[in-house]
N, C-alpha and C positions, 0 to 999 in steps of 0.2 A: 683468821685468814684461810685456814683449811676449810672451814665451813663455807665461806664465800666462794672459794675455788670449787668446792664440791657442788654448790648450787649453780655456779656458772657452767660447770661441766654437765650437770643434769639438765639445765635449761637448753644447752646446745644440743644434747642428745634428743631432748623433747622436740625442738624445732626441726632438727634433721629428720626425725620420725614423721613429723607433720608434713615436711616438704616432700619426703618420699611418698607419703600417702597421697598428696596432691598430684604428684607426677603419675602415680598409678591410677588416680581417679579421672584425670583430665581426658586421656585417650578414650575412656569408655563413654564420654560425652561428645566426642568429636565425630558426630554423625554427619554424613554428607547431606542428608535431607533437611537438617536444620538450617542450612544455608540457602535453601530454595526461597525465592521471593524476598531475600534479604537485601541484595544489592542489584536485583534485576526485576523487570516486569515485562509482561507479555500480554498484548491485546489481540485477541482472536477476532478477525473480521470475516464477513461473508460477502459483502457487496450489497447492491440493491436488488430487491426481488424482481424476477422476470416472469416466472410462472409460480403462483402461490395460492394458498388457501388454508382455512381452518378445517381440521379434521379431528375425529375421535380415535385415539390410539390407546388401547388398554383402559377404556373407560375414562380417559383423561383427554381434555382438549389440548391441541398443540397446533402451532402454525408451521407448516411445511413449505419450503420455498426452494426454488432453483434460481440462482442469481446471475446477474450479468458478469460476475467475476468467476463463473464456472464452478460454483459451489452448491452442493445439495445439503440442506441443513434442516434441523427442527429446532424451533424456538419455544421456550416455555412462556406462555402468555402471562404467567403470574409475575415474573421478574425480568423478562427479556433475556435471560441467560440461554446459552446454547445447550440443548440437550445432547446433540451430537452434530457433526458435520462431516461431509466427505468432499475433499478438494480434488477436482478433476484436473488432468493435465491441460496445459494451455491449448494444445492442438486438439483436445478431446472436448469440443464445444457441445454443451447441453442444448439440444434443439427443443425437446418437449419433456414434460413430466406428467405422469398420471398416478393418482392415488386410488386404491381400491382394496377394501378388506384388510387394512393395516399393512398393505404392501405398496411399494412405490416403484413405478417403472420409469426408466429414463432411456431416451434415445440420444446418443452422443457420437461425436466423431466428425471427421472431415472427409477424407477420401474413403475411409473405412468406417462404417456405422456399426455401433455396438449397442445392443439392448442389455440393460441390467435391471435386475429386480433386487430391491432393498427392503429390509425390515424397517417399517416406520417407527417402531419402538426403540430400536437400538442403533439403526443406521448401518447394520452389518449387511454386506453383500451376500445375497442368497445364491444368485447365479449370474453369469454374463454369457451372452451369445453374440458372436459376430454375424452380422447379416450381410452376406455376400451379394454385391450388385455391381455391375459394370457401368451403371448410369450415374453421371454426375448431376448435381443440382442444376436444372435448366433455368429456373427463375431466380434471379438474384434478389435478395432482400424480401423474399416472400416465404410464407410459412407453408412448406410443402412436406413437412413431417407431421405425422399424427399417429395416434394409437388409441384403441378402445379395448376395454375388458369385456369379455363375453363368457360369464360364468368362470370356468377353469381354463379359459383360453384367452390369448391376446392377439389382436389383429393390428398390425403396424404397417404404416405407409411410409416408404422411404423415397425421398426425392420426388414424390408424387408419381412414381413410375412403377415401383415394385411393392407388392403386398406380401407380407409374411403372416403366417399363423403360427403362434408359439404356444407351448404348454406352460401354464402358470407354475406348476410344481417344479419342473425341471429346466425350462427354457429351451427345450428341444424344438426344432423347426418341424411342424406338421406338414406344411406345404408352403410354397411361394409361387407367386404369379407375377409376371412382368409384362408390361404393355409394350408392344412393338411399334405403335403408331406415334404420332406427334402430340398426343394428348398428355396433359399433366393433371393429375387428380389431386385437388387440394382440400376436398372434403370427403370424409369417410364416415359411414354409419352402418348399423346392422339391425335387422329385425329378427323375428323368430326363425326365418329360413335362410336369408341371404345377407351378403355384404354388399353395400351400395357405395359406388365411387362416383364422385361428381368432379368433372374437370373441364378443361378448355383446350382448344387447338392452339398450340404455341407456334405453329408454322405460319399462321396468318393473323395479323393484327386486326384485320377487319372482321374476322369471325368472332363474334361475341357470344355465340350460342354455347349452351351447356351440353356436355356429353356425359351420359349416365351409363355405367356398367354394373351388372349384377354378377356376383360370384356366389356359388353355392358353398356348402360346408366342406366340400372336398377341394375347393380352390379352382373349380372349372367355371368358365364364363358361360352363363345361361341366358343372358339378355344384354342388349345394348340399344340405346336410342338417343335421339337428339331432342333437346328442349330449346325452343326459340327463346332467346334472351337478349336484352339490349343494355344490360348493366355495363358501366364503363370499366370497372375493374373488380377483382375478387374481393376487395374490401367492402363492396356494396352488397355482398351476399352473406347470409348467415344460415346456419343449419340448426334446426331445433328438432327435438324428439330423438327417436332411436332407442337403443337398448331394449330390443324385443318388442318395441312399440313403433307405430308409424313415424317415419322421419320426413321432414319437410325442408325444402330449400326456399328461402325468402330473399327477394331482391326488389329494389326500387327501380322505377322507370327512369329513363334519361330526363324526362320532363319534370320528374319529382312530384307528380300529382297522383301517383297510384303505386300500389304494391303488386307484385306478382308472387304467387306461391305454387309450388309443385310438390306433389306427394311422390316420394321416391319409390320406385318399383311399379308405379302405375303411369304408363306413358301418356295416357289421355287426361289424367287428372291434373290439369294446370289451370289456374284461375287468375284473372286480373281483378283486383279489388280497388275501386276508386277511393281515394283518401277521404272524400267527403262522406262516404257511406259508413266509415268506421270511426270517424272522429266524433267528439262530443258535439252537441248542438251548436249552431252557428253563433248564438248569442254569447256563448262562453268561450269562443275562440277568437283569436286575432292573428292576422298574417299567416293563414293556414298553410299556404303552399310556398313559403320562403325556402324551406329545405327539409327534406325528410331524412332523418339520421337513424339508421338501424343500429341497435346495440344488442349483442348476444349476451345472454346471461350464463352461458356455459353450464347449463343444467344437464344432468345425464339423461333423464328419461321424461323430461317435461317439455312442453311446447310453448312456454311463455317467452316473450322477448319484449324489449323496450323500443318504442318508436317516438322520437322527438320530432314533432311536426310543426313547431314554430319556435321562435326565439324564446318564448316564455311558457310553452306548454309541451307536455309529453304524457305518455300513457303506457301502461302494461297491457299487452295484447296476448291472446291465446289462440292457437291455431288448431283446427280440427277439419274433418271432411266427412262427407256422406257417401263416399264411394264414387261420386261423379264430379264433385267440385270441392275445392278447398275454401273454407271460410275463416275469416280472422275477426275476432270479437274483442272489444275493449273490456278489459277486466278491471282496470283502475286508472284514473287519470290524476295528474297533479301539476303544479306550476313550478317548473324548475327555473333556476336563474341562469345567467350566462355561463357560469362555471360549475355546472352540475355534473357529478359522476354517479354512475350506477354500478352497484356491486351486489352480488348474491351469495347465499350460502345454502347448501342442501344438507340438512341434518339427517334426513332419511328420505326414502322414496315418497313418503306421505307428508313430509314436513320441509318446507323451503321458504326462504324469505328473500326479499330484495331490499337493499338500502339505497335511498336517494339522498346523496350527500352533496351539499352546497357549501362552497368555501367563499368566505368574504374577507379578503385581505385587508380592505380598508377598515373593517371593524374588528379585525383579529379574532374572528369567530368561525366555527364550523357548526352547521346545523343540518338536520336531516330527519327523515322518517323511515320507519321499518314497516314494510307491507307484507302481510301473510298471504302467500300465493294460493293457499287452499281456500281461504275465506274472502280474499280480495278486499281486505280492510287494513287500515293502519293500526298496528298493535303497539307502536311505541314511537317516541320522537325524542330528539335531544338537541341541545345547544351548548357548545363547548368553547372555551377560551383557548386560543392558540396564537403564539407569537410567530408571525410569518417572517419577521426580519432575521430570525436565527438561521433558517434553512430554506426560505423561499416558498414558492407555491407548491401545493400538493399535487403530485403527478398521478398517484394511484391510491385507491382505498380498498379495504377488505373488511367485511363485517362478519360478526359471529353473534348468533342469537340462541345459543345452546342453553336450554333450561330457562329461557326467557331473560337471560342475562346478556345485556348488550356489551359488545366489545368492538371497537373501531380501530383498525390499524391503518396508518397512513404512511406513504412514502413521499418524501419531499424532494425538491429540485436539488437541495444541498446534500442528498444522500443520507438523510436521517430517517430512521424507522421509529414511529411513535405509536404507542398503544394508549387508547382512551377507554375508560368505562363511561357509564352514563353521566357521571358527575365531573370527572377531572382526568388529567393526564396521569397515567400509571407509570410508564417508563419510556425512555428514549435510548435507542441504539444509534450512535453516530457512526455510520459506515463510510464517512468521507475519507478516513485514513487509508482505506483500501484503494483509493484512487490518488494517493499522494504522488505528485510529480517532482517535487523538490523539497529538500529539508536542510536545516542548518542548526547548529548549536549556538546559543546565545549565552555568553558569560554574564552573570548577574553582578550588580554593584556590590561593593564591600559594605558590611553592616554599618561601619562608622561613617559612611558617606550618605546614609539615609537619615532623613528627618522622620523619627519614629512616629510623630504625630500625624504627618501628612504623607509619608512614604515617598517624599521627593528627594532627589539627589542633591547633595551639597558639593561645593567646589573643593576638590582636594588641594588645589593650589592655594586657596584661601586658608585652608587648615595649616598648610606648611608655612605660610608667611605670617601666621598669627604670632603675637608676642608670647614669650614663655609662660607668663602668668595665666593667660587665658587658656593656653594649651594644657597647663597643669590642672586647672579647675575642670576642663573638659574631661581629662582622664579620671579625675576624682569622681565626676558625675557618672562616667561610664561604669566605674566600679560600683558605685552606689546603686545604679539601676540594675546591675547584675545581682547584688545582694537582695534587692527588693524582689526580683524575679525568683530567686531561690526561696525566699520566705513565703511568697505567694503560691509557688508551685514546687514544693520540695520533692514531690514524686518524680517529676520530670528531671530534676537535678540528679536524684539518685539513679534513675534509669539511664541517664547519659553517662554516669560513671561505670555502671555495670554492663551496659550494652555495647555492641560493636559500632553502632551508628550514633552520631550526634543527634540529639533531639531538637527539632525545630520548634521554637516556642509559638510562633504565629505563622501559619502557612500563607496567610494573606499578604504578609510582607515578603517581597521578593528580594532576597539578599544572598550573597555567596556564603557558603559554609566554610569551615576552617580549611578543609582539604580541597575545596573547589570542585566537589562532586555534584553539587546542585547547580543545574543549568536549566535553561528553557530549550526545549526542542520545538522548533518552529517548522510547520508544514504548510505547503501550498498544494492545493488539490485541483484535479481536472474539473471538478464541479463548481469552481469559483469560491472555495472556502479556504480561509487561513486559520490555522489552529496552533495554539501554544500549549505544550504539556510540561509539567514539572517533573524533571528526571528523578528527583530525590523523594518523591511522594507517590510512588506506584503509578506514575504517569497521569497524575490528576490534571484535569482540564483547568487551565488558568484563564484563557479567553478564547473566543471563537468569533470570526467575522465571515459573513456570507455576502458576496458581491454580485450574485446573479439574480437579485430580486427585480431589477428593472430591465436588464439585458443579460443574455447568456455570456459568461466570462469563463474562459478556460485558462487556468494559470499554468505557466511553463517554467518560470524561474523564480527564485527567491534569493535576495542578497541582503546581508547585514552590512549596512554602509556606515554605521556609527556604533561602536561598542559602548559598554557601560563603564567608561573611564573618565568621563568629563561631567561637568555640571548638567548639561543638557541630557535628556533621556536617550537611550539607544534607539536607533532607527532601522527599520527593515523596509525594503522595497520589494513588492511582489509585481511580477510582470506577466501579463496575460494577453490573450487574444479575444476579440469580440467583433461584432458587426456594428457599423455606423448606420445612420439613417438611410443611406443608399445601399445598404446590405453589402458593403465592402468590408473586407477584413482589415482591422486596425489593431494597433498595439496600445495597451493601456497600462499605466504604471500607478500603483497606489503606494503612498508614503505613510507608514504607520509607526506609532509609538510601540516599540517591541515589548514593553512591559505591560501595556494595557490593551493594545489592539486598536486604539482610537486613531482617527485621522490626525496627521501631524502636518500642520501648515506652518511654514516658517514665520516667526515673528520678527526676524531680523532682516529678511529680504524676501522678495516675491518668489516663493517656491510652493505652488499649490499642492494639496494632498493628492490630487488626481491629475494625471497628465496623459494626453492621447497623442500618439504619433500615427500619421496616416499611411502606415506601411507595416509589413511583417518583416522584422529584421533578419538578415542572414546570420548575424552573430551579435551577441551582447558580451561586453568585456567590462569587468570591474577593474578600473585603472588604479594603480598604486599612487593616486593623487587624492588630495583632500580639498574640499571647499575651505578656504582660509577663514571664513566667518563661522560656519556651522560645524566644521570638522567632520564633514561627511565625505565618504569616498564618492568619486565621480564615476558614473556609468557611461559607456560608449556604445552606441547602436549603429550598425552598418546596414543601410537600407538596400533595396534591390537595385537601385541605380548607383551603387557604390559611393554613396554620400555618408559622411561621418558625422553623427549627431552626439552631442554631450548632454547629460542630465546630471546635475543642473548645468546650465550654460556657464562654463568657466574657460572661455577661449584663452584668456590671458594666462591662466595657470597652466593650461595644457601646452601653450606655445613654447614654453621653456623645456618641456618634456618631450615634445613631438619628434625632435631630431633623433632621439635614442629609442623611439617606440616602434616596434615591428610586431605584426600579427599575421595570422594565416586565415585563409578561407578555404573551404573544401575539406577541412578535417572533420567531416561528419560521415556517418554511415551512409553508404550508397554512392559516394562521390568517386569519380575516376581520375581526379587530379587534385593537387594541393597547390595553392598560390600564396606567395608572400607579398605583403603590402606594407607601405609606409604612408603616413598621413601627410598631406601637403595642403597648403592654403590655396583657396580659390581666389584669383585676382578680380573676378567679377562679382561673386557672391560671398556673403559672410559664412556660408556653409562650407565646412571642410570637405575636401576630396581625399580619395585614397589613390595611391599610385602603385602599380604592380612592380615588384622588384625581381621576382623570379617565379617560375612555375615548374612543377614536376608532374608530367603526364605518366601515369602508370601504364604498363604494357596493356595492350588491347585485351579486354575481357576481365581485367582486374578491377575490383571495386573495394572501397574501404569498408571493413566490417567492425573495426574497433579502434578507438583512439585513447591513449593514456593521458591522464592529467595528474599532476602532483597534488597531494592534499593541500587544502587551503592553509593549514597551519603545519609548518614543517621546520624543524630545527635540526641542523647537522652539528653534532657535538665534536666529531673528529674529521680532520681533513684527509686522513689516511687510514689504512688498515695495517695494523701491526702484525707481522708474521712471526712464526715460531723462532726464527733466528735473530729476532729483534730489529730486523729491517722493516721498511715501510713501503707499501704500495699506495700511492696517492690517488684519491678518488677523482674521477672526472666529473666535476660539479658544474656543468654547463646549464644555466637556468633556462636556456632557449631550446633544449632538446625536446622534440615531440615524437613519441613512439606511435607508429601507425601500423596496423595489421590489415592486410588485404587478402582477398580470396579470388582465385581464378582457376580456369581449366586450361592446361597446356598439353596438347597432344593426347586429349581424352583422359588426362590424369589430373585430379584435383590438387591444387597447390595453395598452401598458406604461406604468405610472405610477411616479414616484419622489417620495417624501415625505421631507423633512427635519423630524424631530419632536424637540422638546425634551422629554426624559423627565421633567423636573421638573414642568412645568405643562401638558404635553400640547398645546402650540402647534405647529401646522404652520408651520414657518419658510419652507418653499419647496415648491412642487409643480410637477413637470414631467410632461408627457404626450407619449407617442410613439405616434402612430397607426400601426398596422401592426406593432407590436412583438409578438413571439411568445415565450412561455415554455412549454416542454414538456420531456418526457424527452429528446427528440432535440435540443432547443435550450434548454439551461438558461441561466439568467441568473447572472452572476458580478459581484461588487461588491467594491471595496476603499475604505477610508476612512482618510485620513491627514491630519494637521495640519488645514488648513482647506479641504480639497478631497476630492471623491468622484469615483471613476471606476467605471462599470459597463458591461458588455458583454452584448449580446443580439442575436438574429436579428430582422431586420425584413423583413416581406413587402412593404414599400414603402408609400408614402402616395399614395392615389388622387387626393387633392386637389393635392398638390404635384408629383406625378409622379415620386417617388423610386423608385429601383430596389431590388430585393431584395438582401440581403447582411447581413453582420455589421457591427454598429455599436458603437463605443465612445463614450460620452458622459462629459464631464468638467464638473463644477460646482465653482467656486472661490468661497469666501465671504469677504467683507470687511466691516469694521464700517461703512463708509460708501462711497457712490459718489464722494464728494468727496475729493480728495487732501489729505493732511496733516490729516485730520479723524478723531478717534477718541473713544470714550466717555470722559468725564471721570470715571473711577472707578478707585480703586486695586485693587478686587477685583471680579471678574466675578460677576454674579447673574442667574440665569435668570428671576427675577421682574421684572426690568426690562422695559420695553416695547420694547426695541430689537429690530429685525429686521435680518438681514444683507442686504447687497447681494450678489447672486449673479450671477456671470458664467458663461456656459455655452457649450459648443461640442460638436459631434458630429463624429466621424471614421469613415470606412469602414475596417474592420479586415479584413485579408486572409484570416483563417482562423477556424475554430471553436476555442473555448477550453474547457478543462476545469477550470482553477483560476486565480486571480489573487492576487498578493501585491505587496508593496512593500518596497524596501530600507530598512534602518534603520542608522544610524550612531551613534557614541558621543555626539556632541553635536548632531547634526542639522544640521551646517554643510554637509556634502556634499549636492549636489543629489540628488533622489530618482530612482528608476527603478522603473517599474511592470513587474512580472514576470508574464508570461502563460505558462501551460502549454498548448501547442497540441495539438489533437487528433492532429496529424501526428507527435507524439512529440518536440517540442523545447521547451526552456525559453527563452523569448524576452523580452529586456528592452528596454522602450521608454523612453527618457529622458523625464522629466516635461516638459521644454521642448517636446517634440513634442506631448504631450497638454496643451497650454496654451490656455485659453480666450481669452487676450489676444493670440493670434497675429492680426495684422491681415489683413483680407480683401483690401484693396487693396495698393498699393505701400508700401514701408517708408519711414517718415519718419526724420529724423535722430535723434529721440528713441527711435524703435523700434530703430534700429541701436545706439544707445547702451545700450539695455536688452538688446541681443542677442536680440531677438525674431526668429522665423522667419515668413516670409510664410505665410499659411494655405493649406494644401493638404488637401482632404477625405480623401485617402488616407494612411493610416499606412504609411510605407515599410517594405518587407521587406528588411532588410539582414542578410546572414549574419554580419556582425561583431557584431550584437546578440544572437546566439544563445549563451546560456551553456553549452549542452550540445553545441556544435559539431556533429559528425556523429552523435553517439550517439543511438540511438532510445530515448528515455526514455518508456516507455509507461504509460498509465493513471494519470497524475498527478491526484490529487483535492485536494491541499492544498499550499500553499507557505507556509513560515514563514521568518522571517529573524531575525538577531540581530547586534548590533554587536560589533566587535572592539575592541581597544585602539587601533587605528589609525583615525583619523577617516575615512580614505578608503575603508575596506574594510568590507563587510557580508557576513556568512555567510548562505548560502542553502541551505535544505533543502526538497526537493520529494519528496513521498511519495504513494503510491497502490499501483498494481501494482508499479512499480519504486520504488527509492529513489535519489535523486541529491543529492549535496552538492557545493557549490563556493563560491568567493569571488567577490564582484563589487565593482568599484570604479567607480561611475557617473561620478565626476569624475577618473578615472585615479588612479594611486597617487602623489599629489603629496607625500606625507609619507614615502616610502621610495624607495630606489633602484629604477630601472627593472628589470623582470624580466630584460631581456637584458644587464644590467650584469654584466661578467665580473669576479668577485672574484678568480678565479685569475689572470687576466692582470694585475690591479692588484698582487697580491702578487708576481708575477714581475717586474713593472716596478720595484717597491720593492727587491726583491732585487738586480736589475740595477744600480740606483742605488748601493746600498750597496757592491756589488762594485766598481763603477767608482771610487767615492770611495776605497776601500781600495787600489785599484791605482794610481790616478793621484796620490793624495796623496803617497806617498813619492817619486814621480818629480818632482813639482813642488818638493818641499822640496830634493831633490838639485840640481835645476837652479838654484834660488835660491842655494844654498850655492856652487856653482861660479861663478855670476855674481858673487858678492861677492869671491871669491878672484881672479877674472879681472880 
């Protein structure tokens, strides 16, 4: 027995030593970086190219682009990955981009124009220079910004009125010249001596003549003259040549039967060239004079351009002169189709190519030829397969023929960027997410409700009503299938035991994981595309649908009207705007299977997959009602004539609900009033009408700048707030409260106002005024509404009366039923018609940064403390615990009751702590919306932020109290258990043998 006791003691000491070693070892492995990309993913977007091209940077080809989302970037043609990107501010619009000698010049801005030089290799900013001018852009929607490189100098045209000459090395302004007349110069070129400006007189619409100015190297005007011109608009004029060589301006006549050409700098050298003299012989042409279309190739120092002279014929032409007249000669002709695009690439001054690209949507092909502009011969051709149904028609093409290797880059109507080589598609960048207008989380069905063979949902009610024997055998079968999966894939089983995340056996089957972390993120985009991403698999694309292939559709809303809880598949409805055959705006609704993206037409009743309403709705409301047959939520649309439409048509179901249904109109940005309505029946027509119940007209000059909406999924775990003295303040949980923020100027002082409005009776429950508050494009207001509190963020110019300083401010209002403790309304049901008003506690805080979006975490039962999520303009997702934004934080010292309540002493500054950043060091740019969804774990909320970038993560405001810590080592636990089993197996026989010997001894 002493020996057994000794062995037991030694074993205990051994395992205590092992445990202490584990405790000492685990922290050394608890690196923060090992958590990156474990529970989050980040998609960097750039938008669709606006000014782009292939260039050689450090002996490597790259695609450099400035996009419509105001991003300058470089894309690696080998894999489509971003080499670098620079995201400009929203108000800092990129007007033009020029690339020269591995440097990139951008002109950007609105009221103030800034020139910047960037390194094409790294994307680093070399210098930036503000170009001061008092002239605003006189021509809307016209390109009146331009820039050209001249050796070590840059010549930039701003608003077509002011010319700057900058030093390439430093960005310093050498000189500037500003036109004082009514001319706007939209073309700029230079030769060896002078800078040439080509413009028009904007004071007279009848004056179609061209006005040419010459500036010398010192910025002095040396000549000016007029060129007679009859071109309709500036789009009919192109500029070729320049860069120390003669430059020419080309335009077509009004009749479309001739071209005009003028050599810049030579007033008398202007020629008219009849189309029949430069076109191919008559027997090879048809319909010659239908329309002449000029296409500029944007070559730096070459004089070639494309002229399409009939529906089926075009040619490459070259311009030259003999000092007295300008001549245009045909260099190469070809037969384009209806949808032909021309694109060029300039490898060097002596090597340039043009690509003639024809798209055939009916055949799902792209074909084209490459023409060498030096030899005027076709050097290559291609024919590629391309599925146009995925992203629609091709809008732009770019070619590269560096080293005789063909690369074709296309931009689709669905915002996809695709690169092809001569044989096949190489990669695709889907930039549609950069234009996402709405997003929702979709809960996936439970695994046991799936038919594994077909992926179909089974009826849970049928499972519950089945007899015990069948249910028992079903359970046995489920266990056997798990054993088979372990035997066939033991690596995944072991990985699931040792890793922090459950391993999904088959990503093609969409089912909910144990903790409900796996969901579908559904997006509707402005380009008419609907996208579904898997949140649990690094945002993998599940399906994508493009609806703009036949007509342009812009999606505005997305609604999940049937979740994954019944036998029928989940349903999503996307709502967009398009044009009908009369070019009138209409609303279109698409009904889709949310798991596959396929059209879903009802088999039980007539509900087509596509429905069109001949109006643009003032408001769309997802009603808390279901179609009794299909279990789908009903949508309500209010048209411009105040008619109430239901989809699907369920007037009988709605009739029972109508008496208690109230809604508001005017609660949108820009409105100066809010109206409350109730639905009434129309005695003449079957269409429902709405009847105004109340109206709130804001003071003159005040307009709505932000409206708060509660999260779609919200649970309130507690009806009151327990204080430190064990008493309770009961929450004011009025479901009809609408927080509205307005902006106005009173007595030359800007004012932000916040109204809490009851949408049923139109009562203003609370009104707060913030003198000095600003709401503008540069400083938008953001608001979030949750449970019984409201938080909004704005810029304040300070209060002259109280002496407050400028800065960003976050204000919180928390509503309670009464100011008195343990006092609440004596009613089982809440009614907005009661005379009760809430007791409101408020506090303001200084916020450290500008904000682009605000959200709030949501959990399964609402027990976990909330966290307010801010998308910072600096590119971070920042979570502030609600206890920091608490109006009950005491201003003075903490009392014993305050400490018991765990209150924090009031500090006007919201602390900026890197631990609160959900996106750690990732630059998540351009976020416009934040949505959240609960998981099956009460501690964890799923967060999706989208805008230019898309970012997904999980957040646990109260830490993960219901699961093991993230740094808990399952592998070490299994190793310890295996060690224990081995020790018992080894020591057991030894102990038994010792006992036996002791008995015999």
